[in-house]
C-alpha positions in Angstrom: -111.9 11.7 -30.0 -108.7 13.5 -29.3 -105.7 11.4 -30.3 -103.4 13.1 -27.8 -105.6 12.1 -24.9 -105.8 8.5 -26.2 -101.9 8.3 -26.3 -101.7 9.4 -22.6 -104.1 6.6 -21.6 -101.9 3.8 -23.0 -100.1 1.9 -20.2 -96.9 1.3 -22.2 -94.9 3.4 -24.5 -91.7 2.9 -26.5 -89.6 4.5 -23.8 -90.6 1.8 -21.3 -90.4 -1.1 -23.7 -88.3 -3.9 -22.3 -84.6 -3.9 -23.3 -82.0 -6.6 -23.1 -79.8 -6.4 -20.0 -76.1 -6.5 -21.0 -74.3 -9.3 -19.2 -77.5 -11.2 -18.6 -78.6 -12.8 -21.9 -81.8 -14.3 -20.7 -83.3 -11.2 -19.1 -85.1 -8.0 -20.2 -85.8 -4.9 -18.1 -88.3 -2.0 -18.6 -88.0 1.6 -17.5 -90.5 1.1 -14.7 -88.3 -1.4 -12.9 -89.8 -4.8 -13.9 -87.6 -7.7 -15.0 -88.8 -10.2 -17.6 -87.4 -13.5 -19.1 -86.6 -13.4 -22.8 -87.8 -16.9 -23.4 -91.5 -16.6 -22.5 -91.8 -12.9 -21.4 -92.8 -13.8 -17.9 -92.3 -11.1 -15.3 -90.0 -12.1 -12.4 -91.3 -11.6 -8.9 -89.0 -9.3 -6.9 -88.1 -10.1 -3.2 -86.2 -8.2 -0.6 -82.9 -10.0 0.2 -80.6 -8.4 2.7 -82.4 -5.1 2.5 -82.2 -4.9 -1.3 -84.9 -5.6 -3.9 -83.8 -8.6 -5.9 -85.0 -11.2 -8.5 -84.1 -14.9 -8.6 -82.0 -15.7 -11.7 -80.7 -19.1 -10.5 -79.2 -21.2 -13.3 -77.0 -24.2 -13.1 -73.9 -22.1 -13.7 -74.7 -19.5 -11.1 -75.5 -21.5 -8.0 -73.6 -19.3 -5.5 -75.4 -16.0 -6.4 -78.9 -16.8 -7.5 -80.3 -13.3 -6.5 -79.4 -10.1 -8.4 -80.5 -6.6 -7.4 -83.2 -5.2 -9.7 -81.6 -1.8 -9.6 -78.4 -3.2 -11.2 -80.4 -4.9 -14.0 -82.4 -1.8 -14.8 -79.4 0.5 -14.6 -77.4 -1.7 -17.0 -80.3 -1.6 -19.5 -81.3 2.1 -19.3 -78.8 4.3 -17.4 -75.6 5.3 -19.2 -72.4 4.6 -17.3 -70.0 7.5 -17.1 -66.4 6.8 -18.1 -64.2 5.2 -16.9 -66.5 2.2 -16.5 -64.4 0.3 -14.0 -64.8 3.1 -11.4 -68.6 3.4 -11.6 -69.7 0.1 -10.1 -72.4 1.0 -7.6 -76.0 2.0 -8.4 -77.7 4.5 -6.1 -81.4 5.4 -5.7 -81.8 9.2 -6.1 -84.8 9.4 -3.8 -83.3 6.9 -1.3 -86.2 4.4 -1.6 -84.7 1.0 -2.4 -88.1 -0.2 -3.7 -88.2 2.5 -6.4 -86.2 0.9 -9.2 -87.4 3.1 -12.0 -84.7 4.0 -14.5 -85.2 7.8 -13.8 -84.5 7.1 -10.1 -81.1 5.3 -10.6 -77.6 6.6 -11.2 -74.1 5.0 -11.3 -71.7 6.0 -8.6 -68.0 5.5 -8.1 -67.1 2.6 -5.8 -65.7 3.7 -2.5 -62.2 2.7 -1.6 -62.0 -0.1 0.9 -58.3 -0.3 1.6 -56.4 2.0 3.9 -53.3 3.8 2.8 
């Protein structure tokens, strides 16, 4: 058997291994856009909330915002934020499809100004 062919057939690789999500200690994300719990490794089921693909992360301390966008979690884990960090707050989908939350499809963008001069 050809070992190169066997490597291509594997469903997971190191590049897509789940990583911890900074700011969310109980969650892990992989490069293909799936979110997992750290405790038992269970994959969280995404849902569209307000036109955005989200996962439920309700905890007793976060009752007001139990849903968090999948794109933000994946971007925090895999996409490097350009400096200065405080200006790059929004995550955009490069292909425009909100359901495609793969790390290669996400990028940080500067937040638009909301106040008038």
